[in-house]
TISEBA-757964 format. One record per residue (C-alpha): x, y, z; residue in three letters. Coordinates in pm, whole numbers, plus 32768, in hexadecimal, padded with zeros to 4 digits. Example, Ala and Ser with C-alpha at 12.3 -4.5 7.8 and 13.67 -1.06 7.14 Angstrom:
<atoms>
84CE7E3E830CAla;85577F9682CASer;
</atoms>
This chain:
<atoms>
8D02772997CFAsp;8D0D75B097F0Thr;8D6174C196D9Val;8C3673F1966APro;8C4872789698Pro;8D0571C2958FSer;8BD770EE953AAsp;8B12722694D5Thr;8C0572DD93F7Val;8D0A720E9342Pro;8E6E7287932CPro;8EB7734A91F0Ser;8FCF725D9189Asp;8F0A711D91B3Thr;8DF2707B90F3Val;8CAA707791B7Pro;8C2D6F23921FPro;8B206E7E9153Ser;8A1D6EAA9265Asp;8A6C701C9293Tyr;89417109926FVal;897D7280928EPro;88A973429381Leu;8833743C927AAla;8876748B910FSer;88A275F390A8Pro;8795765F8FB0Pro;881A766E8E4EPro;883C77C88DC0Ser;876D782F8C93His;88AE78468BCEAla;88EE76D78C11Ala;879976658B96Ile;87C375C28A47His;86AF761D8955Arg;86A1759D87F2Pro;86B576B886F7Pro;8569771E865CPro;852F76628519Gln;84F8773383E5Arg;83D876B78311Val;8343775781DBPro;824A78688235Pro;80E6786381BCThr;809D79188079Ser;7FC47A14812FMet;80C87A708232Ser;81F87A8A8155Arg;820C7C048180His;82297BF082FAGlu;83997B968317Phe;84647C548417Ser;85C07CD483D0Val;86417BA7848DLys;85B67AC38383Gly;84A17A288455Met;833C7A3E83D5Pro;82107A8884ADLeu;81AA79198498Asp;82DE78B18560Phe;827B796E869AAla;81EB783B8741Asn;825378A3889FHis;823A7A09890DAla;81F77AE58A34Asn;80947B638A53Asp;80D67C858B3EHis;80CC7D948A32Gly;81CB7E9789C9Asp;82387F0F8B1EAsp;83017DDC8B7DAsp;83647CF78A63Leu;84257C148B4DGlu;83107BAA8C37Gly;82FB7CB08D4BLys;846A7CA68D9EGly;849E7B308D6FLys;85AE7AB38C87Pro;853D7A858B23Leu;8564790B8B29Ala;848C78EE8C60Ala;838879DE8BDBAla;836B79188A9BMet;832D77DB8B65Glu;81FD78768C0AAsp;813B78CD8ACEVal;80DF77E589B3Asp;802F789B8899Ile;7FD277B68778Pro;80407812861DThr;7ED9783C85AAAla;7EA7795486A8Ala;7FC37A208614Leu;7F9379E184A3Gly;7EE578F983B5Gly;7D9678F48468Ala;7C7279018377Glu;7B0B791683F2Pro;7A0678408347Ser;78A178A78301Asp;78327765825CGly;784377F880FDLeu;794577A97FEDPro;7A8A786E800BGly;7A9F79D07F7DPro;7B83796B7E5BLeu;7AE8781B7E06Val;7A9B77F77C93Tyr;793477A07C2EHis;78C577237ADAArg;776F77C47AF3Leu;778F79377A8EPro;77377A257BA6Gly;773A791E7CBBLys;786B79B87D63Gly;77C07B0E7D65Leu;76867A787E00Trp;775279CA7F0DIle;78097B107F56Asp;76BE7BC97F7EIle;76427ABE8070Lys;778C7ACC812EArg;779C7C45815AArg;76267C6581A3Ser;76617B9A82E0Arg;775C7C9D8356Tyr;76B17DD782D4Tyr;76067E428417Arg;773B7E0B84EBThr;780E7EBE83E3Asp;77667FF98462Trp;77257FAD85CFThr;78807F22861EAsp;7916807D85F2Ala;785980F68727Phe;78C37FDE8810Leu;79818068893FPro;7AC37FB988DCGlu;7AB0803F8776Asn;7A21819D878BLeu;7B5F825987E7Ser;7C29819486E6Ile;7B2D81E585D3Val;7B27835A8624Ile;7CA383788628Ser;7CB582AD84E6Thr;7BC4839B8437Ile;7C9584CD848FLeu;7DDF84278438Phe;7D69838F82F0Met;7CC484D2827CLeu;7E178578825CPhe;7EBB843681E7Ala;7DC0842780C4Cys;7DA7859D807DLeu;7F1B85D28040Ala;7F3B84BE7F35Pro;7DF885387E91Ala;7E8D86947E6FLeu;7FD686037DF3Ala;7F3785207CEFPhe;7E42862E7C86Gly;7F60871B7C41Ser;801986107B79Ile;7ED985B27ABDTyr;7EB3871C7A53Glu;8012871F79C3Thr;7FEC85CE7914Val;7E958619787DThr;7EF18780781ELys;7DF8881C790DGly;7CC9874178BEGln;7CC986857A0AIle;7D42872C7B48Gly;7D2187407CC0Ile;7BAC87897CBAMet;7B5F864E7BF3Glu;7C4A857E7CC8Thr;7BAE85EE7E12Leu;7A4E85BD7D8ALeu;7A9B845D7D08Ala;7B4A83FC7E4BThr;7A33847C7F28Gly;790383FD7E68Val;799782A87E12Cys;7A0C82817F79Gly;78AE82C77FFDVal;781981CA7F09Ile;791680C37F71Asn;78D3810680E0Ala;776B809580ACPhe;778B7F717FB9Val;78F87F037F9BSer;79597D9D7FE7Gly;7A7C7E1780BEGln;7A347F698161Pro;7B907F8581F9Leu;7C2F7FCC80A5Thr;7C58813F8059Ile;7BFA81C37F01Gln;7CD882C77E61Gly;7DBA83237D3EPro;7ECC82257CF7Thr;7FFF81F57C1FGly;7F5781057B27Pro;7E4782067ADFGlu;7F55830B7AA3Leu;8000821E79B0Ala;7EB381D77903Tyr;7E60834978D7Leu;7FC1838C7856Ser;7F9582787756Met;7E3A82F176EELeu;7E9B845F76C5Ile;7FC583F575F3Gly;7EE8831C7516Leu;7DEF843674E6Cys;7F0785257487Gly;7F9084307387Ser;7E3983FC72E5Leu;7DC385677309Asn;7C9D850273E4Leu;7BFA85CC74F8Glu;7C5C8542764APhe;7B1885607712Met;7A3584A8761APro;7B45839F75F0Ala;7B5A83747769Lys;79DE8356777CPhe;79CD823A7680Trp;7AFE818A7711Ala;7A5C81A3786AGly;7917810A77F1Met;79D37FEB774DTrp;7A937FBA7893Gln;79497FA9794DSer;78C97E9A7863Leu;7A067DCA787ETyr;7A0A7DE679F9Cys;78A27D6C7A17Val;78EA7C48792BIle;7A267BD079D7Tyr;797F7BEE7B2BThr;785B7B137ABDLeu;79547A177A2DLeu;7A167A0D7B78His;7B597A987AEAAla;7B9C7B1D7C48Cys;7BFA79B97CA5Ser;7D2779D07BBELeu;7DCC7AC47CAEIle;7E2979937D7DSer;7F1C793B7C63Lys;7FD97A807C99Val;81117A3D7D66Thr;82167B187E08Arg;82D17B2C7CBBPhe;81B47BEB7C14Thr;81517CAA7D4FGlu;82B07D387D74Glu;82C67D9B7C05Ile;81737E487C13Phe;81C77EFC7D57Ser;831E7F657CD7Ala;82837FE37B95Met;819380C17C5AIle;82B681407D2BThr;838981967BFCMet;8264823D7B48Ile;822B83217C73Glu;839C83777C97Ile;83C383B77B21Val;828984917B20Ala;831485657C3DAla;846685827B91Gly;83C285E27A47Thr;830786FE7AF0Asn;844A87837B85Ile;84F587757A33Val;83CF8828798FAsn;83EF89447A8AVal;855E89737A33Phe;8515896078BELeu;83F78A5878DCGly;83F18BD178D4Lys;83FA8C097A4CAla;85028CEC7AE1Ser;86458C637B71Ile;85C98CB47CCEGly;84868BF07C99Ala;85478AC57C10Lys;86378ABD7D35Leu;851F8AF27E31Trp;846089D27D90Thr;858A88ED7DC2Leu;85B489607F2BIle;8443892C7F7FIle;843A87D47EDCVal;856D876C7FA3Ser;84E887F980EBLeu;8398874F80B7Thr;843785FC807DTyr;852B861A81A1Val;842086928295Met;832F857D8232Ala;844084798263Val;84A9850783B4Lys;8344850B8433Phe;831D83A083C9Arg;8460833F847BGlu;83F583F985B4Leu;831382D68613Arg;843F81F4865AThr;852182FD86F2Ser;856383518862Asp;84DF84B5884CTrp;83BD85368921Leu;82D18423899AAsn;8220830588ECAla;80D483BB88C4Asn;816E84F88830Leu;824F842E874AArg;8124836C86C8Lys;804C849F868CAsn;815E856C85E7Leu;81B88446850ASer;804D840B84A6Asn;801385758447Tyr;817185B583C4Gly;810F85E28256Val;7FFB86D982B0Ser;80E2879B839AIle;81E487A78283Thr;80EC88378188Ile;8064893D8278Ile;81B589AF8302Ser;826189CA81AELeu;81358A80811AThr;81538B85822EIle;82CE8B958205Leu;82B48BC4808ESer;81A88CD380ABSer;82878D94819DLeu;83D18D7580E1Leu;83758D897F6FThr;831A8F007F7FPro;845C8F46803DVal;85298E857F3CLeu;84798F2E7E19Gly;83E28DEB7D91Ile;82908E337CF4Phe;82718D227BEBAsp;82698BEE7CCALeu;815F8AF57C5BArg;803D8AAB7D49Tyr;7F2B89A57D47Leu;7E2589E67C3FAsn;7CEA89AA7D0BVal;7BA58A547CA7Pro;7B058B237DBBThr;79B68A917D51Ile;796489287D04Ile;7995891A7B8CGlu;7A6D88547A98Pro;7BD888B67A6FThr;7BD588D278F2Trp;7B6F8A217862Lys;7B028A5C76FCAsp;7C1B8B2E7662Pro;7B1E8BE8758AMet;7A238C497698Thr;7AED8C1D77D7Gly;79CD8B53786DLeu;79F28A04791BAla;797088D57860Arg;7825883D78D0Pro;7847872A79D2Trp;77A2862C78EBIle;789D85C777E0Val;782985FE767AGln;786284A075F0Ala;782E851A748CGly;794D8613749DGly;7980878474E7Tyr;7A2F884373D1Ala;79ED872D72D3Lys;792385EB72C1Pro;79C684C17365Phe;79EB83BB724EPro;793482707264Thr;7A6D81A7721ATrp;7B1682497345Ala;7A0081CC7429Ile;7A5F806673D3Phe;7BD180BB73D4Leu;7BAB81107545Met;7B787F9C7584Ile;7CF37F6A7581Ala;7D54806E7688Pro;7C21800A7751Ala;7CA07EA47766Ile;7DF17F2977DBGly;7D4E800B78DEGly;7C727EEC794FCys;7DA27E0C7981Leu;7E4F7F167A53Leu;7D107F527B16Gly;7CE47DDD7B4FTyr;7E447DBA7BDBLeu;7E2B7EF87CA9Asp;7CD77E997D3AGln;7D177D2D7D87Asn;7E867D367DEELeu;7E377E467EEBThr;7D127D7D7F73Glu;7DEC7C457F8AVal;7EEC7D078057Leu;7DDD7D9B8135Val;7D2E7C4C8165Asn;7E617B8281C9Arg;7E117A7882CBLys;7EFD7B0D83CAAsp;7E257C4883DAArg;7D467B7284BBMet;7C027BF18419Phe;7AC57B498491Lys;7A007BB1835CLys;7A617B138213Leu;7A897BF680E1Pro;79BA7BF57FA2Ala;7A997C237E71Tyr;79897BF17D6BHis;78A67CEF7E15Leu;79BC7DF57E23Ser;7A0A7DC87CB3Asn;789A7DD77C50Met;78737F227D08Val;799D7FA87C44Val;791A7F317AF4Gly;77AA7F7E7B24Leu;77C080C77BE1Val;791781687C00Leu;799B81477A9BTyr;785A81D079F8Pro;784482EB7AF6Phe;79AB835B7AB4Cys;79828334793BAla;78468409792EIle;78DB85247A00Leu;7A3A85117970Gly;7ADD84AE7ABALeu;7C1283D77AF7Pro;7BA282807B6AAla;7C19823F7CCFPro;7C8580E77D46His;7CE280577E99Pro;7E2981077EEAAla;7F1780047F7BThr;7FDC80E0806DVal;7EAA819F80EAArg;7DDB80618109Ser;7EE77FB381D6Leu;7F0E80ED82ABAla;7D9680E982E9His;7DA07F7A834EVal;7EC17FB4843CMet;7E1580E684D1Ala;7CE280198535Val;7DB57EF185AEThr;7E1C7EC28718Ser;7F687E0F8746Thr;806B7DB08846Val;81DB7D6A8806Thr;82617C138867Val;83BF7B7B8850Pro;84257A7B874DLeu;847B791D87CAPro;85F3794F87A8Asp;85E87A9A8861Gly;867F7B4E8737Lys;85757C4E86EDGly;84007C728717Thr;82C47C44864FThr;81677CD38665Val;80377C1E86EDArg;7EE07C9B8684Val;7DEB7CB687A6Thr;7CBF7D4986EFGly;7C467DFE85B7Val;7B2A7EF9859DAla;7A8A7E6C8462Glu;79887F738407Gln;7919806482F5Arg;78F981A683BFVal;7A64821883A3Ser;7A6481DD8228His;792482A78201Leu;799083C682E3Ala;7AE783E8823DIle;7A52841580E3His;793A84FC8155Ile;7A4685DF81EALeu;7B0885D080A1Ile;79CD86467FEDLeu;79B0876580E7Ile;7B1487C68087Cys;7A8E88117F28Leu;7A0E89597FB6Thr;7B6C89B68030Ala;7BEE8A187ED9Gly;7C328B7E7F46Ser;7D1C8AF58054Val;7DC289E37F86Leu;7E238AE17E7AArg;7F2E8B667F69Tyr;7FE98A197F6FVal;81218A2A7E8FPro;813389187D8CGln;829B88B87DECPro;8214883E7F3CIle;812C874C7E8BIle;824886D87DA9Ile;831586917EE2Gly;81F585CB7F7CIle;81D785027E3BPhe;834A84B87E45Leu;8328844F7FB1Tyr;820583657F62Leu;82CD82BF7E4FGly;840D828D7F15Ile;835382278051Ala;82A8810E7F94Ser;83FF80717F58Ile;83F77FFC80C0Arg;83607EA280E2Gly;839D7E407F78Asn;84867D147F89Gln;85007D537E26Met;859B7E9C7E92Phe;86277DFC7FCEAsp;86D67CF47EFBArg;874D7DFC7E06Leu;87F27EBD7F22Phe;88937D7D7FA3Val;89377D4B7E50Leu;89F87E8E7E85Phe;8A7B7E177FD7Thr;8BBC7D687F74Phe;8C2D7D0180D3Glu;8B6E7BC68128Arg;8B8A7BF9829FGlu;8AC47D3B8279Arg;899D7C9681D1Trp;88567CB68290Pro;87D07B70831BThr;86A07B61823DTyr;862979FB8212Tyr;864E7A0A8096Tyr;87B67A8480B7Val;880B7960819BGln;8752784E80E0Asp;878D78A07F6FVal;88CA78897EA4Asp;894B79E87E5AArg;895F79A87CE3Arg;87F879327CD9Glu;87847A5E7DA6Met;884A7B4C7CC6Thr;87B67AC37B83Arg;86557AC17C10Phe;86737C287C8BThr;87117CAD7B4DLeu;86017C087A7CLeu;84F47CBA7B45Gln;85B27E047B30Thr;85D47DF079B5Val;84607DA87993Ile;84037ED17A6FVal;84EA7FC379BAVal;846C7F4C7868Thr;82FF7F7A78C9Met;833680D47959Val;83F5813B7820Ala;82DF80B6773FIle;81D7816F780BSer;829082B677C9Arg;828F828F764CVal;813982F775CESer;815182347486Gln;817880E37536Ile;80F2812C7694Ala;7FB380707645Ile;80687F207654Val;80FA7F3777B2Phe;7FBD7EC5786EPro;7FBB7D8D7796Phe;812A7D4F77E7Leu;80CF7D6B7956Met;7FC37C617927Ala;80C17B747889Thr;81867B6579CDMet;80A27A557A57Val;80E17959793CPro;825079BF7939Val;826579627AA8Arg;81A6781A7A7CIle;824E77957941Tyr;839F78437910Leu;843078907A68Ile;8444771E7AD0Pro;851A76DA799DArg;862D77CA7A0BPhe;862777B47B87Phe;863576917C77Ser;84FC762A7D2FLys;85AA76667E7DGlu;85F977D17E1FSer;849D78127D98Ile;840277867ED6Asp;84BC788E7F9EVal;84C079B97EB2Leu;835F79987E2BAsp;829878FB7F42Leu;
</atoms>
């Protein structure tokens, strides 16, 4: 209780002498530490999809905590202190690219076929480990869980697309053909593809192509199956030629502008196809009860699928249950609503509800109306009821070019998204090899058997990549949000092979699948279309345009750094292009031109867009 000497603590109302030194200085609080704000720099072209809602890309996470998900703030330490302890270089979080001493995967070569030869050399170095890596202790459990999860994730879209194919092609291609094409082509890709992590399956561009082809055949009074055979063989030839000439390298010219338009077009085609099926039910001869029950089942299917997806980020149950229920949500939805419908429809007196048309034996969907027998598996290229004209064989060159353009974009854009540098793959991809497999094997196989040609499905491929990827969540430098750090990827072919073998086994389950109501599949198709809106920046910007209060705008980097008028014009231009292409694809007389319009988006972006938008805006919106 004594007062300290005056030479130790100066009076509060006096200035301390010049030789005064305090005994101790209190440690500055973390709030008092001045840190310069993180500098925003343009992201790399390969990581431009990894922006968080806070507007910070993955590349900015230069300093993060490495303790995993359980404690993002450094085992109880304040965030600022935790971030001082760990210094993770940018290259470890995104942008790292392994080198194998060979030219890059998308390097152009003047010598025809050189890129393919380099790809074969590249993947041959990894081929043994592509199989053995799946059985490493750190990968085995991940691979097994991925196989089970992805089986249902691939089976549900195959059923949905198969049902839509049957409607579009008037019963000539259905679920049986879709499952067979998905399974066989997936098995082939598992053995020889340049990127085994991509998942083969039915896609929106193939649906658009078949819609265009069936409309053309109807206009010219041509039989569909022979026309599809010849168009498929022409596609095969074109694909082999452009692969040998290294056209795959041109995909590096495709920017976000074209990617977003292509993705949005697929989304709108799927949504419109689901809506068209609902309208056809109400315009058909079904009873009022069946029409209303169809609407109820479609709505329940969509809502349940969405709720299962959102369960992953909710506070319900525990983390493991949330993850499993979310992963298998679509399958649980199909099974539960099938049981519900089978129990209630007899009680409600509904006996004309439509169910999946799946043969109980492995045979083509189309039946000869005269004999009631299924067509042979091998397509009769010369025609069925009448000879297929010679001039029509060469006429199929035009739709084949359109289908080849769509296939090129679908194949290579999906692989570009899968092979982004921030995936942290150790094995480089082989674009030319993947395209040669498609042109030399898959297109002819599907043409000969009359199957829909599968392509790498973007959503399912990315889901497969994420399923075999181990990650931890780390905070962003400014503390406002988190980002994901990849700790390892099980790069192997076993999961791809097993998934598609199991899909082939499902071909024998026709007697079970016939009990699934078609409205459930329509609802799944609607869900797939709307779910793909997420992650497309074009849609994000479109939604921002309808938020009139500026203070409510999300802090996306492109909202903060681009003039609103520039962003509005850029977004509306993309929207008009998408709507125009979808509308053209629905008109059979002119549907053949829409793939060519899609191909013109690259020169439009290179030569026209810079004339109407500032370089600063383009650098942000189209990086």
